ZADRENSE-831792 format. One record per residue (C-alpha): residue in three letters; x negated, y negated, z negated. Coordinates in steps of 0.2 Angstrom, whole numbers, plus 5000, padded with zeros to 4 digits. Layout:
REM ZADRENSE-831792
<firo = ALA, px = X, py = Y, pz = Z>
...
END
This chain:
REM ZADRENSE-831792
<firo = MET, px = 4359, py = 5324, pz = 4932>
<firo = SER, px = 4345, py = 5325, pz = 4919>
<firo = ARG, px = 4332, py = 5338, pz = 4920>
<firo = ILE, px = 4326, py = 5349, pz = 4906>
<firo = PHE, px = 4309, py = 5353, pz = 4903>
<firo = ASP, px = 4302, py = 5367, pz = 4894>
<firo = GLU, px = 4288, py = 5367, pz = 4880>
<firo = SER, px = 4274, py = 5372, pz = 4891>
<firo = PHE, px = 4278, py = 5359, pz = 4904>
<firo = LYS, px = 4279, py = 5346, pz = 4891>
<firo = LYS, px = 4261, py = 5351, pz = 4884>
<firo = MET, px = 4254, py = 5350, pz = 4902>
<firo = ALA, px = 4260, py = 5334, pz = 4906>
<firo = VAL, px = 4253, py = 5327, pz = 4889>
<firo = GLU, px = 4235, py = 5335, pz = 4892>
<firo = LEU, px = 4238, py = 5329, pz = 4911>
<firo = SER, px = 4241, py = 5311, pz = 4904>
<firo = TYR, px = 4225, py = 5312, pz = 4893>
<firo = VAL, px = 4215, py = 5318, pz = 4909>
<firo = LYS, px = 4222, py = 5304, pz = 4920>
<firo = GLU, px = 4219, py = 5292, pz = 4904>
<firo = SER, px = 4235, py = 5284, pz = 4909>
<firo = VAL, px = 4253, py = 5289, pz = 4903>
<firo = VAL, px = 4260, py = 5279, pz = 4918>
<firo = SER, px = 4249, py = 5288, pz = 4932>
<firo = ALA, px = 4252, py = 5305, pz = 4925>
<firo = ALA, px = 4271, py = 5303, pz = 4924>
<firo = LYS, px = 4271, py = 5296, pz = 4942>
<firo = ALA, px = 4262, py = 5311, pz = 4948>
<firo = LEU, px = 4275, py = 5322, pz = 4937>
<firo = GLU, px = 4290, py = 5311, pz = 4944>
<firo = ILE, px = 4295, py = 5310, pz = 4926>
<firo = ASP, px = 4298, py = 5294, pz = 4916>
<firo = ALA, px = 4283, py = 5286, pz = 4907>
<firo = ASP, px = 4292, py = 5282, pz = 4891>
<firo = LEU, px = 4297, py = 5300, pz = 4890>
<firo = LEU, px = 4278, py = 5306, pz = 4893>
<firo = SER, px = 4274, py = 5293, pz = 4878>
<firo = LYS, px = 4285, py = 5301, pz = 4867>
<firo = TRP, px = 4278, py = 5318, pz = 4871>
<firo = ARG, px = 4262, py = 5312, pz = 4867>
<firo = LYS, px = 4267, py = 5307, pz = 4849>
<firo = ASP, px = 4274, py = 5324, pz = 4846>
<firo = PRO, px = 4263, py = 5335, pz = 4836>
<firo = ARG, px = 4271, py = 5350, pz = 4845>
<firo = PHE, px = 4264, py = 5344, pz = 4862>
<firo = ASN, px = 4249, py = 5334, pz = 4859>
<firo = GLY, px = 4240, py = 5349, pz = 4850>
<firo = GLY, px = 4227, py = 5338, pz = 4845>
<firo = SER, px = 4218, py = 5341, pz = 4862>
<firo = LEU, px = 4207, py = 5325, pz = 4862>
<firo = VAL, px = 4189, py = 5327, pz = 4855>
<firo = SER, px = 4185, py = 5312, pz = 4844>
<firo = LYS, px = 4169, py = 5305, pz = 4844>
<firo = LYS, px = 4157, py = 5307, pz = 4830>
<firo = PRO, px = 4144, py = 5296, pz = 4825>
<firo = THR, px = 4133, py = 5309, pz = 4816>
<firo = LEU, px = 4131, py = 5319, pz = 4833>
<firo = THR, px = 4115, py = 5316, pz = 4842>
<firo = ASP, px = 4116, py = 5310, pz = 4860>
<firo = THR, px = 4113, py = 5327, pz = 4867>
<firo = GLU, px = 4127, py = 5335, pz = 4855>
<firo = GLN, px = 4139, py = 5321, pz = 4859>
<firo = GLU, px = 4135, py = 5323, pz = 4878>
<firo = ASN, px = 4137, py = 5341, pz = 4876>
<firo = ARG, px = 4155, py = 5339, pz = 4868>
<firo = ASN, px = 4159, py = 5325, pz = 4881>
<firo = LEU, px = 4155, py = 5339, pz = 4896>
<firo = ARG, px = 4165, py = 5352, pz = 4888>
<firo = LYS, px = 4180, py = 5340, pz = 4886>
<firo = GLN, px = 4178, py = 5336, pz = 4905>
<firo = LEU, px = 4178, py = 5354, pz = 4909>
<firo = LYS, px = 4193, py = 5358, pz = 4899>
<firo = ASP, px = 4201, py = 5343, pz = 4907>
<firo = MET, px = 4198, py = 5349, pz = 4925>
<firo = GLU, px = 4204, py = 5366, pz = 4920>
<firo = VAL, px = 4220, py = 5359, pz = 4913>
<firo = GLU, px = 4222, py = 5348, pz = 4929>
<firo = ASN, px = 4218, py = 5363, pz = 4940>
<firo = ALA, px = 4232, py = 5374, pz = 4931>
<firo = ILE, px = 4244, py = 5360, pz = 4932>
<firo = LEU, px = 4241, py = 5358, pz = 4951>
<firo = LYS, px = 4243, py = 5377, pz = 4954>
<firo = LYS, px = 4259, py = 5377, pz = 4946>
<firo = THR, px = 4265, py = 5363, pz = 4954>
<firo = VAL, px = 4261, py = 5370, pz = 4971>
<firo = ALA, px = 4270, py = 5387, pz = 4965>
<firo = ILE, px = 4286, py = 5376, pz = 4961>
<firo = PHE, px = 4287, py = 5367, pz = 4978>
<firo = SER, px = 4282, py = 5382, pz = 4988>
<firo = LYS, px = 4297, py = 5392, pz = 4982>
<firo = LYS, px = 4310, py = 5396, pz = 4995>
<firo = TYR, px = 4326, py = 5389, pz = 4991>
END
């Protein structure tokens, strides 16, 4: 039986894969196929350009600020995913 994933789950899964810096570890955590997650990462509907690219024209302080903001965003996304996961698994069947 194949599972159907909604668009918001796919977006969160892609973001989690960037937070964990590994498709395989994110796929294991979400109990989905790593190839499927890789496919979602390449799809512009789900990857949303969420990665902050490193720009050489930024000062060290600006780059550090940018990196810290990205880390904060990544932690917020991971926290939201964990909250939704707990909500899903705590539902009574």
